[in-house]
FISESE-448591 format. One record per residue (C-alpha): z, x, y. Coordinates in steps of 0.5 Angstrom, whole numbers, plus 500, padded with zeros to 3 digits. Example, Ala and Ser with C-alpha at 12.3 -4.5 7.8 and 13.67 -1.06 7.14 Angstrom:
516 / 525 / 491
514 / 527 / 498
END
This chain:
500 / 500 / 500
498 / 503 / 507
503 / 504 / 512
500 / 498 / 516
500 / 493 / 511
508 / 495 / 509
510 / 494 / 516
506 / 488 / 516
509 / 485 / 510
516 / 487 / 514
515 / 483 / 520
511 / 477 / 516
517 / 476 / 512
522 / 475 / 519
517 / 471 / 522
518 / 466 / 516
524 / 464 / 518
522 / 463 / 526
523 / 456 / 528
525 / 451 / 534
530 / 446 / 532
529 / 439 / 536
536 / 436 / 539
539 / 430 / 538
537 / 427 / 545
532 / 421 / 543
530 / 419 / 550
529 / 426 / 553
522 / 429 / 553
524 / 436 / 554
528 / 435 / 547
521 / 434 / 543
517 / 439 / 539
511 / 442 / 542
505 / 442 / 538
498 / 444 / 540
491 / 448 / 539
489 / 451 / 546
485 / 444 / 547
490 / 438 / 545
497 / 438 / 546
503 / 433 / 543
510 / 433 / 544
514 / 430 / 539
520 / 426 / 541
524 / 420 / 540
528 / 418 / 534
524 / 413 / 530
526 / 407 / 534
520 / 409 / 537
518 / 416 / 535
514 / 418 / 541
508 / 423 / 542
506 / 424 / 549
498 / 426 / 549
495 / 431 / 553
489 / 436 / 553
487 / 442 / 557
481 / 438 / 561
485 / 432 / 563
486 / 434 / 571
485 / 429 / 577
482 / 434 / 582
480 / 430 / 588
482 / 433 / 594
480 / 432 / 601
480 / 438 / 606
483 / 436 / 613
478 / 435 / 619
481 / 440 / 623
476 / 445 / 626
482 / 450 / 627
484 / 451 / 620
481 / 458 / 619
484 / 465 / 619
482 / 466 / 626
487 / 461 / 628
492 / 463 / 623
493 / 470 / 627
493 / 467 / 633
498 / 462 / 632
502 / 467 / 629
501 / 473 / 634
503 / 467 / 639
509 / 464 / 636
506 / 457 / 635
510 / 456 / 629
509 / 448 / 629
502 / 448 / 630
502 / 454 / 625
506 / 449 / 620
501 / 443 / 622
494 / 447 / 621
496 / 450 / 614
501 / 446 / 611
502 / 439 / 614
495 / 437 / 615
493 / 438 / 608
499 / 435 / 605
498 / 428 / 609
491 / 427 / 606
493 / 429 / 599
500 / 426 / 597
499 / 426 / 589
493 / 429 / 587
490 / 434 / 585
494 / 434 / 579
494 / 436 / 572
495 / 429 / 568
497 / 427 / 561
493 / 422 / 557
499 / 417 / 555
503 / 416 / 549
503 / 414 / 542
509 / 410 / 540
511 / 409 / 532
517 / 404 / 531
519 / 404 / 523
522 / 397 / 524
529 / 398 / 523
535 / 401 / 527
536 / 408 / 527
542 / 411 / 525
540 / 419 / 526
535 / 424 / 526
533 / 431 / 526
527 / 436 / 526
525 / 443 / 527
518 / 446 / 528
516 / 452 / 524
512 / 457 / 528
509 / 460 / 523
506 / 454 / 520
505 / 450 / 526
508 / 444 / 523
514 / 439 / 525
518 / 436 / 520
523 / 430 / 522
528 / 427 / 518
530 / 420 / 520
535 / 415 / 517
535 / 408 / 518
541 / 403 / 518
539 / 400 / 511
540 / 407 / 508
533 / 409 / 508
531 / 416 / 509
524 / 418 / 512
521 / 424 / 512
516 / 425 / 518
511 / 431 / 518
506 / 432 / 524
502 / 438 / 526
496 / 438 / 531
490 / 442 / 527
489 / 449 / 529
481 / 448 / 529
480 / 441 / 530
483 / 436 / 536
486 / 431 / 531
494 / 430 / 530
496 / 429 / 523
502 / 425 / 521
505 / 423 / 515
511 / 418 / 514
514 / 418 / 507
516 / 413 / 504
511 / 408 / 508
516 / 403 / 512
515 / 396 / 510
514 / 394 / 517
511 / 399 / 522
509 / 398 / 529
504 / 403 / 533
503 / 402 / 540
498 / 407 / 544
499 / 407 / 551
495 / 409 / 557
497 / 414 / 563
499 / 408 / 568
503 / 405 / 563
507 / 411 / 561
507 / 414 / 568
509 / 410 / 574
508 / 416 / 579
501 / 417 / 577
500 / 410 / 577
499 / 410 / 584
493 / 414 / 583
487 / 409 / 583
482 / 407 / 578
486 / 409 / 572
485 / 402 / 568
484 / 404 / 561
480 / 401 / 556
483 / 399 / 550
478 / 398 / 544
481 / 394 / 538
479 / 396 / 531
484 / 392 / 527
491 / 393 / 524
490 / 399 / 522
487 / 403 / 528
485 / 403 / 535
482 / 407 / 540
483 / 408 / 548
478 / 411 / 553
480 / 413 / 560
475 / 415 / 565
478 / 420 / 570
475 / 418 / 577
470 / 423 / 579
471 / 427 / 573
470 / 426 / 565
472 / 421 / 561
477 / 422 / 555
478 / 418 / 549
483 / 417 / 543
482 / 414 / 536
487 / 413 / 531
488 / 410 / 524
493 / 410 / 519
492 / 409 / 511
497 / 405 / 506
500 / 412 / 504
503 / 413 / 511
498 / 418 / 514
496 / 417 / 521
490 / 421 / 524
489 / 421 / 531
483 / 424 / 535
482 / 426 / 542
475 / 428 / 545
472 / 428 / 552
465 / 427 / 555
462 / 425 / 561
462 / 418 / 560
467 / 413 / 557
462 / 411 / 551
460 / 418 / 549
468 / 420 / 549
469 / 414 / 545
463 / 416 / 540
466 / 423 / 540
473 / 421 / 538
470 / 416 / 533
466 / 421 / 530
471 / 426 / 529
476 / 421 / 526
471 / 419 / 521
470 / 427 / 519
477 / 428 / 519
479 / 422 / 515
473 / 424 / 510
477 / 431 / 509
483 / 428 / 508
491 / 430 / 509
491 / 436 / 504
485 / 439 / 506
487 / 439 / 513
494 / 442 / 512
491 / 447 / 508
486 / 449 / 514
491 / 448 / 519
496 / 453 / 516
491 / 458 / 514
489 / 458 / 521
496 / 459 / 524
497 / 465 / 518
491 / 469 / 521
494 / 468 / 528
501 / 471 / 526
497 / 477 / 521
495 / 479 / 528
502 / 483 / 530
509 / 482 / 528
516 / 485 / 530
522 / 486 / 526
528 / 488 / 531
536 / 488 / 529
537 / 482 / 535
536 / 475 / 533
535 / 472 / 540
530 / 477 / 542
526 / 476 / 536
527 / 469 / 537
524 / 469 / 544
518 / 473 / 542
516 / 469 / 536
517 / 462 / 540
513 / 465 / 546
508 / 468 / 542
507 / 460 / 539
507 / 457 / 545
501 / 461 / 548
498 / 460 / 541
499 / 453 / 542
496 / 452 / 549
490 / 457 / 550
484 / 457 / 547
477 / 461 / 548
472 / 456 / 551
478 / 451 / 554
481 / 451 / 560
487 / 456 / 561
494 / 453 / 560
497 / 451 / 567
505 / 450 / 569
506 / 446 / 563
500 / 448 / 559
498 / 442 / 554
505 / 438 / 555
504 / 435 / 561
511 / 431 / 563
512 / 424 / 560
513 / 419 / 565
513 / 423 / 572
508 / 427 / 576
508 / 434 / 573
512 / 439 / 577
508 / 443 / 582
502 / 439 / 580
502 / 442 / 573
497 / 447 / 577
495 / 454 / 577
501 / 458 / 580
498 / 465 / 582
504 / 469 / 585
507 / 470 / 578
507 / 464 / 574
500 / 464 / 571
500 / 471 / 570
507 / 471 / 566
504 / 466 / 562
498 / 470 / 559
502 / 477 / 559
503 / 476 / 551
496 / 476 / 549
494 / 483 / 550
500 / 487 / 547
501 / 482 / 542
494 / 483 / 540
491 / 476 / 541
486 / 478 / 547
481 / 473 / 545
486 / 468 / 548
486 / 472 / 555
478 / 470 / 555
480 / 462 / 557
483 / 465 / 563
477 / 470 / 564
472 / 465 / 563
476 / 460 / 568
476 / 465 / 574
469 / 467 / 573
467 / 459 / 574
472 / 459 / 580
469 / 465 / 583
463 / 462 / 587
468 / 457 / 590
473 / 463 / 591
467 / 466 / 595
465 / 460 / 599
472 / 459 / 601
473 / 466 / 603
466 / 465 / 608
469 / 459 / 611
476 / 460 / 612
476 / 468 / 613
469 / 469 / 616
467 / 475 / 611
464 / 476 / 604
469 / 476 / 598
473 / 472 / 594
480 / 469 / 596
484 / 464 / 591
490 / 461 / 594
497 / 461 / 590
496 / 454 / 587
489 / 451 / 585
487 / 446 / 580
480 / 447 / 576
474 / 449 / 580
479 / 453 / 585
481 / 446 / 588
486 / 447 / 593
493 / 444 / 591
498 / 443 / 597
504 / 447 / 598
507 / 452 / 602
503 / 456 / 607
507 / 462 / 606
505 / 462 / 599
498 / 459 / 599
496 / 464 / 604
499 / 470 / 600
494 / 475 / 601
496 / 478 / 594
493 / 472 / 590
486 / 475 / 589
488 / 482 / 587
494 / 480 / 582
488 / 475 / 579
484 / 481 / 578
489 / 485 / 574
488 / 480 / 569
481 / 482 / 568
482 / 489 / 568
487 / 488 / 563
482 / 484 / 559
478 / 490 / 559
483 / 496 / 558
486 / 492 / 552
479 / 490 / 549
474 / 495 / 551
468 / 489 / 551
462 / 492 / 554
459 / 485 / 556
466 / 483 / 559
466 / 489 / 563
459 / 489 / 566
459 / 481 / 566
465 / 479 / 568
470 / 485 / 570
466 / 489 / 575
463 / 483 / 579
470 / 479 / 580
473 / 486 / 582
468 / 487 / 587
468 / 480 / 590
476 / 481 / 591
475 / 488 / 593
470 / 485 / 599
476 / 480 / 601
481 / 486 / 602
475 / 490 / 606
475 / 485 / 611
482 / 483 / 611
484 / 490 / 612
485 / 493 / 620
485 / 500 / 622
491 / 502 / 626
493 / 507 / 631
496 / 511 / 626
489 / 511 / 622
491 / 508 / 617
488 / 501 / 614
493 / 495 / 614
494 / 488 / 612
496 / 484 / 618
499 / 478 / 616
501 / 476 / 609
508 / 475 / 605
512 / 477 / 599
512 / 472 / 595
516 / 466 / 596
521 / 471 / 600
524 / 467 / 606
521 / 461 / 603
517 / 457 / 608
520 / 460 / 614
516 / 464 / 620
520 / 470 / 618
516 / 470 / 612
510 / 473 / 615
509 / 480 / 615
505 / 486 / 615
504 / 491 / 610
508 / 488 / 605
509 / 493 / 599
507 / 488 / 594
500 / 487 / 597
499 / 495 / 598
500 / 496 / 591
495 / 490 / 589
490 / 493 / 594
491 / 500 / 592
491 / 499 / 584
485 / 494 / 585
481 / 500 / 588
483 / 504 / 582
481 / 499 / 577
474 / 498 / 581
473 / 506 / 581
475 / 506 / 573
470 / 500 / 571
464 / 502 / 575
465 / 509 / 572
465 / 506 / 565
460 / 501 / 567
455 / 507 / 570
454 / 503 / 576
458 / 506 / 582
456 / 501 / 587
463 / 500 / 591
466 / 507 / 588
466 / 511 / 595
468 / 505 / 599
474 / 503 / 594
476 / 511 / 595
476 / 511 / 602
480 / 505 / 602
485 / 507 / 598
485 / 514 / 601
487 / 510 / 607
492 / 505 / 605
500 / 506 / 608
505 / 509 / 604
510 / 504 / 601
515 / 502 / 605
521 / 506 / 603
529 / 505 / 606
533 / 511 / 608
536 / 510 / 601
530 / 512 / 598
529 / 505 / 595
522 / 500 / 595
523 / 495 / 601
520 / 488 / 602
515 / 491 / 608
517 / 496 / 614
523 / 494 / 617
526 / 489 / 612
530 / 491 / 606
530 / 488 / 599
537 / 485 / 602
538 / 479 / 598
538 / 476 / 591
531 / 473 / 590
527 / 470 / 584
521 / 474 / 586
522 / 482 / 585
514 / 483 / 588
517 / 489 / 592
517 / 493 / 586
510 / 491 / 583
508 / 498 / 584
513 / 499 / 578
511 / 493 / 574
506 / 490 / 572
503 / 496 / 576
504 / 503 / 574
503 / 507 / 580
510 / 508 / 581
512 / 511 / 574
517 / 515 / 570
512 / 520 / 569
511 / 521 / 576
515 / 527 / 578
522 / 527 / 581
521 / 523 / 587
518 / 518 / 584
524 / 517 / 579
529 / 517 / 585
525 / 511 / 588
525 / 507 / 582
532 / 509 / 580
534 / 507 / 587
530 / 501 / 587
533 / 499 / 581
540 / 500 / 583
538 / 495 / 589
535 / 490 / 585
541 / 490 / 581
546 / 490 / 587
543 / 484 / 590
545 / 480 / 583
542 / 474 / 580
544 / 469 / 584
537 / 466 / 587
533 / 468 / 580
529 / 463 / 576
528 / 463 / 569
521 / 466 / 570
525 / 472 / 574
527 / 475 / 567
521 / 477 / 564
520 / 481 / 570
527 / 484 / 570
526 / 486 / 563
520 / 489 / 564
522 / 493 / 570
528 / 495 / 566
524 / 497 / 560
519 / 502 / 565
525 / 505 / 567
527 / 507 / 560
533 / 502 / 560
533 / 499 / 554
541 / 496 / 554
539 / 493 / 560
532 / 490 / 558
536 / 487 / 552
541 / 484 / 557
536 / 481 / 561
533 / 477 / 554
540 / 475 / 552
541 / 472 / 559
535 / 468 / 559
536 / 466 / 552
543 / 463 / 553
542 / 460 / 560
535 / 458 / 562
532 / 455 / 555
534 / 448 / 553
537 / 447 / 546
530 / 447 / 543
527 / 453 / 546
523 / 450 / 552
524 / 454 / 558
528 / 450 / 564
527 / 453 / 571
534 / 454 / 573
541 / 455 / 571
541 / 447 / 568
548 / 448 / 565
551 / 451 / 571
554 / 456 / 568
554 / 461 / 574
547 / 465 / 573
543 / 462 / 579
544 / 457 / 585
538 / 453 / 582
540 / 448 / 577
534 / 445 / 575
532 / 443 / 568
524 / 443 / 570
520 / 446 / 564
515 / 451 / 565
512 / 455 / 560
510 / 461 / 563
517 / 464 / 562
517 / 463 / 555
510 / 466 / 554
512 / 472 / 559
518 / 474 / 555
514 / 475 / 549
510 / 479 / 553
515 / 484 / 556
519 / 485 / 550
513 / 489 / 547
515 / 494 / 553
521 / 496 / 549
517 / 497 / 543
511 / 500 / 546
508 / 502 / 552
501 / 505 / 554
500 / 505 / 561
497 / 511 / 564
492 / 513 / 558
499 / 515 / 554
502 / 511 / 548
510 / 511 / 548
513 / 509 / 542
520 / 506 / 542
521 / 507 / 549
526 / 503 / 551
530 / 500 / 545
538 / 499 / 546
543 / 504 / 544
545 / 500 / 538
538 / 499 / 535
538 / 504 / 529
533 / 500 / 525
526 / 496 / 528
519 / 496 / 526
513 / 492 / 529
506 / 492 / 526
499 / 492 / 530
502 / 491 / 537
496 / 493 / 542
495 / 498 / 547
491 / 500 / 553
485 / 503 / 550
484 / 498 / 545
489 / 502 / 540
493 / 498 / 535
499 / 501 / 534
504 / 500 / 528
511 / 504 / 528
518 / 504 / 524
525 / 507 / 527
530 / 508 / 522
537 / 511 / 523
535 / 511 / 531
529 / 516 / 530
522 / 514 / 529
519 / 515 / 522
513 / 512 / 521
507 / 511 / 527
500 / 508 / 525
494 / 508 / 530
488 / 504 / 529
482 / 505 / 533
478 / 498 / 535
473 / 503 / 539
472 / 510 / 539
476 / 514 / 544
481 / 520 / 545
488 / 517 / 543
494 / 520 / 547
501 / 519 / 544
507 / 522 / 547
510 / 525 / 541
515 / 520 / 538
519 / 525 / 533
526 / 528 / 533
523 / 534 / 529
517 / 536 / 525
512 / 531 / 522
506 / 531 / 518
499 / 527 / 520
493 / 525 / 516
488 / 527 / 521
487 / 533 / 526
492 / 533 / 531
492 / 537 / 538
499 / 538 / 541
498 / 538 / 548
505 / 539 / 552
509 / 533 / 549
503 / 529 / 547
499 / 529 / 541
492 / 528 / 542
487 / 525 / 537
479 / 523 / 537
478 / 517 / 533
472 / 513 / 531
472 / 506 / 532
476 / 503 / 525
479 / 510 / 524
486 / 510 / 523
492 / 516 / 524
498 / 516 / 520
504 / 520 / 523
510 / 521 / 518
517 / 524 / 520
519 / 530 / 515
END
């Protein structure tokens, strides 16, 4: 057995026990079990009296939006109002005027709800969801003593909910309710009358036209053995959507329960075979499996990417923050796990989506800013439709560059030449043009960001606006680096000299007298805050790193000290993936583990869903909300690998930030920048085995992970602290401690 297969077996065995438990709360949507396949989502909740299944799909959006008839709504007047202190005028133009004509939409919407009443009064219920199988099992006890077993899954490859009730109740009441019936808040949107299609007592259908958009249809049937199948499809009009759903239902009915379950479980098994971890910390291991399951259930190539709630739009109320794409941390965290956890194919839905939005972002840049380039607001819906929000967030100038980072990661981890030339380079160029137009030369000869913010710092007050925030400088500096490197890889250096010139003329980061990173010149990080954006140069970027010499290390250590000193009082749940990664990048394994534990214990609901605040009010945060957003579930699963494997700066580091009390751990096929698949094992506190497989040909550089001598099964060159090897696509290197 190869080292890679040996480690895969270990991680696979640990994954078998990873599951989500359904709390006893029968009337809370957030107590449900989330099922999904990246296009269709179902939240299973309720107790059987009735059992409730909220239905969702990635393309269910109401994107109607009215842009105010305000000729002064442009960047020139933004600068003018800020320079002259006309903050009331500023507030009206760049926020209130937009909100006034868009009170509800644009917004993510759900389809509605399927309700199944088992007939008798329910005495008890319980349930759990297997992450490895993607199957929910519920046990429901009726007042007459009958015990029902309910099995449910959303097929990994087909848009069908499969549900079986055993034994089949004598009386079974099934209702399919449309959006307006289940959600009084969204019922205010006009033209939401669903069309019921009666197909008899053993089935039915419902089709919903989204105004000025697609139609979506659901078709269902139930057999005598208690097997319910429900398909969900969308099309340009009602009849086409209904026909697609009906055809899909006929197809899955012919396939049958047993074959559908086998297909589904095989697809999930293949998903989990891509990577695995086994660490001596149940909470951290659980969070990794949970977040990896969530992104695998909510993202799929060829579909719209998940927004704030993914494919689980809340039942009975408007989605928080419109369920939009929030690009000052949330959408980025959602996709952090796809690369290190070796699921780059999931990242393609966001890459393709951003490319689809690019023409609208370019048009917005021309009309609002007055020059060529691409600008994305912080919050937007499909089509780059502007979603009303704080002006300080919506017009944060760092958004386009942080979105560009996703395309850079797609290239770095996957190394697909077609993606490079057709998507990555064009997107980076368009965003670079925006920053070329934005930057202004100062008396010091440097290029400055004249007006921006540091995400959500000072909320929506005039004091939030600033010049040269460290986050923007980091984004622009790194964007130039990405553009230069990708143009070199594409052998097409059209913008390289311009990017080199911009990078060379950016100001240095604002550093305070104690040597820590500031928010912007003249403003320290002097209060606890949920967005540590001032340290983006440490993570998610790496131009300030522990390999950068004594000065860089001092800045990192001081910035970490100040971050910790300000405390967690104004953190949200989504702060913890970022703080874990910062700790890992600084080599602080104990701190990284503690961040994961605090998140696990205080910011996730009983079933594992991330709630955005300290909902139990134990004193971790002043925010006591219980609002579900999926980004932190995914983000923590994307930053836990930073404890096990780091690959920034073209250098692989194995077990770079593990806690002191971890004596044994292993991982299989985590993906490193450059397209390397890395597996490793630690025993008695030392690295004993490392395997590296090349997905593309190249030079692999790994920091020597062994305390003493080692052996290699390929020719390795020692270069200082590094081991360097040339590998062709498909070749492997195995290193063993002696």
